[in-house]
N, CA, C and O atoms as CSV, one atom per row, in Angstrom:
chain,resi,resn,atom,element,x,y,z
A,1,MET,N,N,-1.813,-7.110,-6.494
A,1,MET,CA,C,-1.661,-6.378,-7.743
A,1,MET,C,C,-0.599,-7.067,-8.579
A,1,MET,O,O,0.469,-7.417,-8.077
A,2,ALA,N,N,-0.884,-7.253,-9.809
A,2,ALA,CA,C,0.084,-7.842,-10.729
A,2,ALA,C,C,0.842,-6.730,-11.435
A,2,ALA,O,O,1.041,-6.779,-12.649
A,3,ASN,N,N,1.262,-5.735,-10.679
A,3,ASN,CA,C,1.981,-4.572,-11.170
A,3,ASN,C,C,1.223,-3.812,-12.253
A,3,ASN,O,O,1.787,-3.504,-13.303
A,4,PRO,N,N,-0.076,-3.500,-12.002
A,4,PRO,CA,C,-0.827,-2.697,-12.969
A,4,PRO,C,C,-0.312,-1.267,-12.980
A,4,PRO,O,O,0.296,-0.809,-12.013
A,5,SER,N,N,-0.556,-0.578,-14.064
A,5,SER,CA,C,-0.112,0.809,-14.203
A,5,SER,C,C,-0.914,1.723,-13.289
A,5,SER,O,O,-2.092,1.491,-13.019
A,6,PHE,N,N,-0.244,2.766,-12.822
A,6,PHE,CA,C,-0.916,3.783,-12.020
A,6,PHE,C,C,-2.071,4.342,-12.847
A,6,PHE,O,O,-1.896,4.648,-14.026
A,7,PRO,N,N,-3.256,4.479,-12.234
A,7,PRO,CA,C,-4.434,4.905,-12.998
A,7,PRO,C,C,-4.426,6.359,-13.438
A,7,PRO,O,O,-5.348,6.792,-14.129
A,8,GLY,N,N,-3.399,7.131,-13.052
A,8,GLY,CA,C,-3.316,8.513,-13.514
A,8,GLY,C,C,-3.942,9.511,-12.560
A,8,GLY,O,O,-3.836,10.720,-12.768
A,9,THR,N,N,-4.587,9.025,-11.528
A,9,THR,CA,C,-5.170,9.897,-10.527
A,9,THR,C,C,-4.990,9.269,-9.156
A,9,THR,O,O,-5.052,8.048,-9.008
A,10,THR,N,N,-4.769,10.104,-8.165
A,10,THR,CA,C,-4.580,9.622,-6.801
A,10,THR,C,C,-5.879,9.027,-6.281
A,10,THR,O,O,-6.954,9.601,-6.450
A,11,ILE,N,N,-5.760,7.864,-5.644
A,11,ILE,CA,C,-6.913,7.194,-5.056
A,11,ILE,C,C,-6.890,7.500,-3.559
A,11,ILE,O,O,-5.885,7.267,-2.888
A,12,SER,N,N,-7.999,8.020,-3.042
A,12,SER,CA,C,-8.048,8.378,-1.630
A,12,SER,C,C,-9.452,8.160,-1.083
A,12,SER,O,O,-10.357,7.744,-1.805
A,13,ALA,N,N,-9.617,8.448,0.201
A,13,ALA,CA,C,-10.910,8.250,0.856
A,13,ALA,C,C,-12.028,8.890,0.038
A,13,ALA,O,O,-11.917,10.030,-0.413
A,14,GLY,N,N,-13.093,8.141,-0.141
A,14,GLY,CA,C,-14.235,8.625,-0.898
A,14,GLY,C,C,-14.142,8.391,-2.394
A,14,GLY,O,O,-15.065,8.738,-3.132
A,15,SER,N,N,-13.036,7.803,-2.858
A,15,SER,CA,C,-12.851,7.560,-4.289
A,15,SER,C,C,-13.979,6.699,-4.843
A,15,SER,O,O,-14.431,5.762,-4.186
A,16,LYS,N,N,-14.422,7.012,-6.028
A,16,LYS,CA,C,-15.481,6.247,-6.698
A,16,LYS,C,C,-14.904,5.216,-7.662
A,16,LYS,O,O,-15.657,4.552,-8.373
A,17,ASP,N,N,-13.573,5.072,-7.696
A,17,ASP,CA,C,-12.898,4.126,-8.587
A,17,ASP,C,C,-12.839,2.756,-7.915
A,17,ASP,O,O,-11.786,2.325,-7.445
A,18,ALA,N,N,-13.986,2.084,-7.878
A,18,ALA,CA,C,-14.116,0.824,-7.139
A,18,ALA,C,C,-13.143,-0.246,-7.618
A,18,ALA,O,O,-12.623,-1.012,-6.805
A,19,ALA,N,N,-12.889,-0.312,-8.914
A,19,ALA,CA,C,-11.995,-1.346,-9.444
A,19,ALA,C,C,-10.584,-1.193,-8.878
A,19,ALA,O,O,-9.982,-2.180,-8.455
A,20,ASN,N,N,-10.052,0.022,-8.864
A,20,ASN,CA,C,-8.708,0.240,-8.338
A,20,ASN,C,C,-8.684,0.165,-6.811
A,20,ASN,O,O,-7.687,-0.266,-6.233
A,21,VAL,N,N,-9.761,0.576,-6.157
A,21,VAL,CA,C,-9.833,0.430,-4.703
A,21,VAL,C,C,-9.788,-1.049,-4.344
A,21,VAL,O,O,-9.135,-1.429,-3.372
A,22,LEU,N,N,-10.472,-1.885,-5.112
A,22,LEU,CA,C,-10.430,-3.337,-4.879
A,22,LEU,C,C,-9.007,-3.878,-5.023
A,22,LEU,O,O,-8.572,-4.701,-4.217
A,23,LEU,N,N,-8.284,-3.422,-6.041
A,23,LEU,CA,C,-6.893,-3.843,-6.215
A,23,LEU,C,C,-6.051,-3.435,-5.009
A,23,LEU,O,O,-5.249,-4.220,-4.503
A,24,ILE,N,N,-6.243,-2.213,-4.564
A,24,ILE,CA,C,-5.491,-1.700,-3.413
A,24,ILE,C,C,-5.820,-2.520,-2.172
A,24,ILE,O,O,-4.918,-2.928,-1.440
A,25,GLN,N,N,-7.104,-2.762,-1.932
A,25,GLN,CA,C,-7.509,-3.513,-0.749
A,25,GLN,C,C,-6.943,-4.932,-0.762
A,25,GLN,O,O,-6.468,-5.422,0.263
A,26,ALA,N,N,-6.992,-5.582,-1.906
A,26,ALA,CA,C,-6.459,-6.943,-2.005
A,26,ALA,C,C,-4.964,-6.952,-1.714
A,26,ALA,O,O,-4.469,-7.830,-1.008
A,27,ARG,N,N,-4.250,-5.979,-2.257
A,27,ARG,CA,C,-2.803,-5.941,-2.052
A,27,ARG,C,C,-2.453,-5.604,-0.597
A,27,ARG,O,O,-1.501,-6.155,-0.044
A,28,LEU,N,N,-3.213,-4.709,0.014
A,28,LEU,CA,C,-2.984,-4.392,1.418
A,28,LEU,C,C,-3.123,-5.659,2.272
A,28,LEU,O,O,-2.338,-5.877,3.195
A,29,ASN,N,N,-4.110,-6.478,1.965
A,29,ASN,CA,C,-4.274,-7.743,2.686
A,29,ASN,C,C,-3.100,-8.680,2.414
A,29,ASN,O,O,-2.629,-9.357,3.328
A,30,GLN,N,N,-2.627,-8.729,1.181
A,30,GLN,CA,C,-1.513,-9.617,0.822
A,30,GLN,C,C,-0.221,-9.249,1.541
A,30,GLN,O,O,0.562,-10.128,1.900
A,31,VAL,N,N,0.005,-7.956,1.751
A,31,VAL,CA,C,1.259,-7.527,2.375
A,31,VAL,C,C,1.140,-7.368,3.889
A,31,VAL,O,O,2.056,-6.861,4.536
A,32,GLY,N,N,0.014,-7.801,4.452
A,32,GLY,CA,C,-0.135,-7.809,5.899
A,32,GLY,C,C,-0.547,-6.493,6.526
A,32,GLY,O,O,-0.268,-6.257,7.701
A,33,CYS,N,N,-1.204,-5.632,5.765
A,33,CYS,CA,C,-1.668,-4.362,6.318
A,33,CYS,C,C,-3.164,-4.357,6.581
A,33,CYS,O,O,-3.749,-3.299,6.814
A,34,GLY,N,N,-3.775,-5.501,6.547
A,34,GLY,CA,C,-5.203,-5.642,6.814
A,34,GLY,C,C,-5.411,-6.268,8.172
A,34,GLY,O,O,-4.557,-6.151,9.052
A,35,PRO,N,N,-6.517,-6.919,8.348
A,35,PRO,CA,C,-7.454,-7.241,7.281
A,35,PRO,C,C,-8.304,-6.035,6.892
A,35,PRO,O,O,-8.743,-5.248,7.731
A,36,VAL,N,N,-8.511,-5.929,5.595
A,36,VAL,CA,C,-9.361,-4.899,5.021
A,36,VAL,C,C,-10.444,-5.615,4.227
A,36,VAL,O,O,-10.155,-6.530,3.456
A,37,GLU,N,N,-11.682,-5.202,4.416
A,37,GLU,CA,C,-12.758,-5.784,3.621
A,37,GLU,C,C,-12.568,-5.359,2.168
A,37,GLU,O,O,-12.436,-4.170,1.876
A,38,GLU,N,N,-12.556,-6.322,1.270
A,38,GLU,CA,C,-12.379,-6.044,-0.160
A,38,GLU,C,C,-13.745,-5.789,-0.775
A,38,GLU,O,O,-14.384,-6.682,-1.331
A,39,ASP,N,N,-14.173,-4.521,-0.653
A,39,ASP,CA,C,-15.513,-4.149,-1.105
A,39,ASP,C,C,-15.518,-3.004,-2.116
A,39,ASP,O,O,-16.584,-2.591,-2.572
A,40,GLY,N,N,-14.337,-2.485,-2.472
A,40,GLY,CA,C,-14.265,-1.399,-3.450
A,40,GLY,C,C,-14.599,-0.033,-2.881
A,40,GLY,O,O,-14.707,0.944,-3.621
A,41,ILE,N,N,-14.765,0.036,-1.558
A,41,ILE,CA,C,-15.092,1.307,-0.909
A,41,ILE,C,C,-13.883,1.779,-0.111
A,41,ILE,O,O,-13.408,1.083,0.786
A,42,PHE,N,N,-13.391,2.967,-0.446
A,42,PHE,CA,C,-12.229,3.529,0.243
A,42,PHE,C,C,-12.745,4.315,1.440
A,42,PHE,O,O,-12.914,5.533,1.379
A,43,GLY,N,N,-12.990,3.597,2.525
A,43,GLY,CA,C,-13.473,4.210,3.752
A,43,GLY,C,C,-12.384,4.262,4.802
A,43,GLY,O,O,-11.196,4.180,4.487
A,44,ALA,N,N,-12.798,4.400,6.060
A,44,ALA,CA,C,-11.866,4.559,7.179
A,44,ALA,C,C,-10.935,3.359,7.332
A,44,ALA,O,O,-9.751,3.533,7.619
A,45,GLU,N,N,-11.452,2.146,7.145
A,45,GLU,CA,C,-10.635,0.937,7.299
A,45,GLU,C,C,-9.513,0.893,6.260
A,45,GLU,O,O,-8.369,0.576,6.587
A,46,THR,N,N,-9.841,1.208,5.025
A,46,THR,CA,C,-8.844,1.222,3.953
A,46,THR,C,C,-7.845,2.358,4.171
A,46,THR,O,O,-6.645,2.181,3.962
A,47,LEU,N,N,-8.333,3.509,4.585
A,47,LEU,CA,C,-7.463,4.646,4.880
A,47,LEU,C,C,-6.424,4.273,5.933
A,47,LEU,O,O,-5.238,4.558,5.768
A,48,GLU,N,N,-6.866,3.640,7.006
A,48,GLU,CA,C,-5.948,3.219,8.069
A,48,GLU,C,C,-4.914,2.226,7.549
A,48,GLU,O,O,-3.734,2.311,7.891
A,49,ALA,N,N,-5.362,1.282,6.718
A,49,ALA,CA,C,-4.447,0.277,6.168
A,49,ALA,C,C,-3.423,0.917,5.234
A,49,ALA,O,O,-2.254,0.532,5.251
A,50,VAL,N,N,-3.838,1.881,4.427
A,50,VAL,CA,C,-2.904,2.587,3.536
A,50,VAL,C,C,-1.874,3.337,4.369
A,50,VAL,O,O,-0.684,3.303,4.058
A,51,GLN,N,N,-2.316,4.010,5.419
A,51,GLN,CA,C,-1.388,4.743,6.281
A,51,GLN,C,C,-0.406,3.780,6.953
A,51,GLN,O,O,0.781,4.084,7.069
A,52,HIS,N,N,-0.894,2.633,7.391
A,52,HIS,CA,C,-0.016,1.625,7.999
A,52,HIS,C,C,1.031,1.168,6.985
A,52,HIS,O,O,2.215,1.074,7.307
A,53,PHE,N,N,0.586,0.883,5.755
A,53,PHE,CA,C,1.503,0.475,4.692
A,53,PHE,C,C,2.552,1.553,4.447
A,53,PHE,O,O,3.745,1.261,4.367
A,54,GLN,N,N,2.103,2.796,4.329
A,54,GLN,CA,C,3.029,3.894,4.066
A,54,GLN,C,C,4.031,4.074,5.202
A,54,GLN,O,O,5.204,4.350,4.953
A,55,ALA,N,N,3.583,3.921,6.434
A,55,ALA,CA,C,4.456,4.127,7.590
A,55,ALA,C,C,5.573,3.092,7.655
A,55,ALA,O,O,6.641,3.372,8.201
A,56,ARG,N,N,5.343,1.907,7.107
A,56,ARG,CA,C,6.361,0.857,7.205
A,56,ARG,C,C,7.081,0.605,5.882
A,56,ARG,O,O,7.859,-0.344,5.773
A,57,SER,N,N,6.834,1.431,4.890
A,57,SER,CA,C,7.358,1.167,3.553
A,57,SER,C,C,8.312,2.239,3.063
A,57,SER,O,O,8.285,3.388,3.505
A,58,VAL,N,N,9.155,1.820,2.134
A,58,VAL,CA,C,10.070,2.732,1.459
A,58,VAL,C,C,9.888,2.586,-0.046
A,58,VAL,O,O,9.441,1.547,-0.533
A,59,ASP,N,N,10.238,3.633,-0.770
A,59,ASP,CA,C,10.131,3.579,-2.226
A,59,ASP,C,C,11.321,2.823,-2.817
A,59,ASP,O,O,12.140,2.271,-2.082
A,60,GLN,N,N,11.408,2.802,-4.133
A,60,GLN,CA,C,12.469,2.045,-4.805
A,60,GLN,C,C,13.863,2.580,-4.514
A,60,GLN,O,O,14.853,1.898,-4.777
A,61,PHE,N,N,13.953,3.788,-3.976
A,61,PHE,CA,C,15.245,4.386,-3.653
A,61,PHE,C,C,15.573,4.286,-2.163
A,61,PHE,O,O,16.616,4.766,-1.719
A,62,GLY,N,N,14.681,3.662,-1.395
A,62,GLY,CA,C,14.892,3.505,0.031
A,62,GLY,C,C,14.388,4.663,0.870
A,62,GLY,O,O,14.649,4.722,2.072
A,63,ASN,N,N,13.664,5.589,0.242
A,63,ASN,CA,C,13.115,6.731,0.973
A,63,ASN,C,C,11.752,6.366,1.558
A,63,ASN,O,O,10.963,5.693,0.894
A,64,PRO,N,N,11.463,6.795,2.786
A,64,PRO,CA,C,10.153,6.508,3.380
A,64,PRO,C,C,9.035,7.135,2.549
A,64,PRO,O,O,9.182,8.224,1.993
A,65,LEU,N,N,7.929,6.426,2.481
A,65,LEU,CA,C,6.757,6.985,1.800
A,65,LEU,C,C,6.130,8.051,2.690
A,65,LEU,O,O,6.240,7.992,3.914
A,66,ARG,N,N,5.476,9.020,2.068
A,66,ARG,CA,C,4.730,10.029,2.819
A,66,ARG,C,C,3.482,9.353,3.377
A,66,ARG,O,O,2.754,8.687,2.640
A,67,VAL,N,N,3.237,9.519,4.657
A,67,VAL,CA,C,2.064,8.913,5.298
A,67,VAL,C,C,0.924,9.920,5.224
A,67,VAL,O,O,0.754,10.767,6.102
A,68,ASP,N,N,0.141,9.800,4.138
A,68,ASP,CA,C,-0.977,10.717,3.940
A,68,ASP,C,C,-2.292,9.990,3.648
A,68,ASP,O,O,-3.335,10.624,3.490
A,69,GLY,N,N,-2.235,8.655,3.578
A,69,GLY,CA,C,-3.458,7.884,3.344
A,69,GLY,C,C,-3.968,7.942,1.922
A,69,GLY,O,O,-5.066,7.465,1.634
A,70,ARG,N,N,-3.183,8.521,1.030
A,70,ARG,CA,C,-3.573,8.637,-0.378
A,70,ARG,C,C,-2.665,7.748,-1.214
A,70,ARG,O,O,-1.460,7.679,-0.973
A,71,VAL,N,N,-3.243,7.073,-2.191
A,71,VAL,CA,C,-2.454,6.188,-3.051
A,71,VAL,C,C,-2.147,6.938,-4.344
A,71,VAL,O,O,-2.884,6.867,-5.327
A,72,GLY,N,N,-1.021,7.664,-4.299
A,72,GLY,CA,C,-0.523,8.384,-5.459
A,72,GLY,C,C,0.505,7.527,-6.174
A,72,GLY,O,O,0.616,6.336,-5.884
A,73,PRO,N,N,1.260,8.101,-7.103
A,73,PRO,CA,C,2.203,7.318,-7.909
A,73,PRO,C,C,3.243,6.534,-7.106
A,73,PRO,O,O,3.527,5.383,-7.437
A,74,MET,N,N,3.817,7.131,-6.057
A,74,MET,CA,C,4.862,6.432,-5.293
A,74,MET,C,C,4.282,5.300,-4.454
A,74,MET,O,O,4.830,4.197,-4.431
A,75,THR,N,N,3.177,5.570,-3.768
A,75,THR,CA,C,2.546,4.516,-2.964
A,75,THR,C,C,2.051,3.407,-3.877
A,75,THR,O,O,2.212,2.229,-3.558
A,76,TRP,N,N,1.451,3.763,-5.012
A,76,TRP,CA,C,0.963,2.766,-5.970
A,76,TRP,C,C,2.106,1.865,-6.429
A,76,TRP,O,O,1.983,0.640,-6.425
A,77,ALA,N,N,3.218,2.485,-6.823
A,77,ALA,CA,C,4.356,1.707,-7.328
A,77,ALA,C,C,4.903,0.771,-6.252
A,77,ALA,O,O,5.229,-0.380,-6.541
A,78,THR,N,N,5.006,1.253,-5.026
A,78,THR,CA,C,5.532,0.429,-3.943
A,78,THR,C,C,4.555,-0.685,-3.600
A,78,THR,O,O,4.961,-1.828,-3.392
A,79,LEU,N,N,3.278,-0.359,-3.542
A,79,LEU,CA,C,2.254,-1.346,-3.204
A,79,LEU,C,C,2.117,-2.409,-4.286
A,79,LEU,O,O,1.890,-3.579,-3.978
A,80,SER,N,N,2.252,-2.017,-5.537
A,80,SER,CA,C,2.053,-2.965,-6.634
A,80,SER,C,C,3.315,-3.723,-7.017
A,80,SER,O,O,3.276,-4.622,-7.857
A,81,SER,N,N,4.434,-3.359,-6.400
A,81,SER,CA,C,5.690,-4.037,-6.709
A,81,SER,C,C,5.635,-5.500,-6.295
A,81,SER,O,O,5.232,-5.813,-5.175
A,82,PRO,N,N,6.040,-6.406,-7.195
A,82,PRO,CA,C,6.032,-7.825,-6.821
A,82,PRO,C,C,7.126,-8.153,-5.820
A,82,PRO,O,O,7.067,-9.180,-5.145
A,83,ARG,N,N,8.128,-7.279,-5.722
A,83,ARG,CA,C,9.204,-7.494,-4.746
A,83,ARG,C,C,8.684,-7.143,-3.371
A,83,ARG,O,O,7.726,-6.382,-3.233
A,84,ARG,N,N,9.311,-7.693,-2.365
A,84,ARG,CA,C,8.937,-7.389,-0.988
A,84,ARG,C,C,9.813,-6.278,-0.432
A,84,ARG,O,O,9.965,-6.161,0.784
A,85,SER,N,N,10.394,-5.456,-1.309
A,85,SER,CA,C,11.304,-4.407,-0.861
A,85,SER,C,C,10.578,-3.292,-0.132
A,85,SER,O,O,11.217,-2.385,0.402
A,86,ASN,N,N,9.252,-3.345,-0.102
A,86,ASN,CA,C,8.515,-2.302,0.594
A,86,ASN,C,C,8.607,-2.458,2.106
A,86,ASN,O,O,8.240,-1.540,2.840
A,87,ARG,N,N,9.086,-3.589,2.582
A,87,ARG,CA,C,9.253,-3.785,4.018
A,87,ARG,C,C,10.651,-3.358,4.431
A,87,ARG,O,O,11.626,-3.575,3.711
A,88,LYS,N,N,10.724,-2.761,5.577
A,88,LYS,CA,C,12.031,-2.396,6.110
A,88,LYS,C,C,12.771,-3.679,6.447
A,88,LYS,O,O,12.148,-4.646,6.886
A,89,PRO,N,N,14.067,-3.714,6.256
A,89,PRO,CA,C,14.817,-4.942,6.501
A,89,PRO,C,C,14.756,-5.365,7.959
A,89,PRO,O,O,14.770,-4.531,8.864
A,90,ARG,N,N,14.690,-6.659,8.170
A,90,ARG,CA,C,14.707,-7.208,9.519
A,90,ARG,C,C,16.144,-7.241,10.015
A,90,ARG,O,O,17.079,-7.487,9.253
A,91,ILE,N,N,16.293,-6.994,11.280
A,91,ILE,CA,C,17.611,-7.091,11.889
A,91,ILE,C,C,17.718,-8.482,12.489
A,91,ILE,O,O,16.946,-8.824,13.385
A,92,PRO,N,N,18.661,-9.292,12.014
A,92,PRO,CA,C,18.758,-10.664,12.538
A,92,PRO,C,C,19.204,-10.671,13.991
A,92,PRO,O,O,19.931,-9.786,14.443
A,93,HIS,N,N,18.752,-11.685,14.706
A,93,HIS,CA,C,19.180,-11.857,16.099
A,93,HIS,C,C,20.639,-12.290,16.111
A,93,HIS,O,O,21.074,-13.099,15.292
A,94,GLN,N,N,21.359,-11.748,17.030
A,94,GLN,CA,C,22.758,-12.142,17.174
A,94,GLN,C,C,22.834,-13.265,18.204
A,94,GLN,O,O,22.219,-13.190,19.268
A,95,HIS,N,N,23.570,-14.271,17.885
A,95,HIS,CA,C,23.754,-15.392,18.795
A,95,HIS,C,C,25.125,-15.262,19.445
A,95,HIS,O,O,26.134,-15.078,18.765
A,96,TYR,N,N,25.146,-15.357,20.734
A,96,TYR,CA,C,26.409,-15.216,21.476
A,96,TYR,C,C,26.905,-16.550,21.938
A,96,TYR,O,O,27.954,-16.630,22.578
């Protein structure tokens, strides 16, 4: 996603908004939550990938996303963000 605007409605399983589902699927693959077939169909595979993304992501304030499998305003903003801040920080290995 090149940071497109939220479409104004939550995208979830069974959504008929193929264009936005395609954007979501492509971005899920880019951030390592796939592989998801990029077919514009929000089915079980896409639902699982969205939940995986939500479970490992935080919003712009550092709060965990709600894991509900729906792409609402917060999930959309985090998923479409060009920054990689949606990943929890890695803890570096300590060398002794």
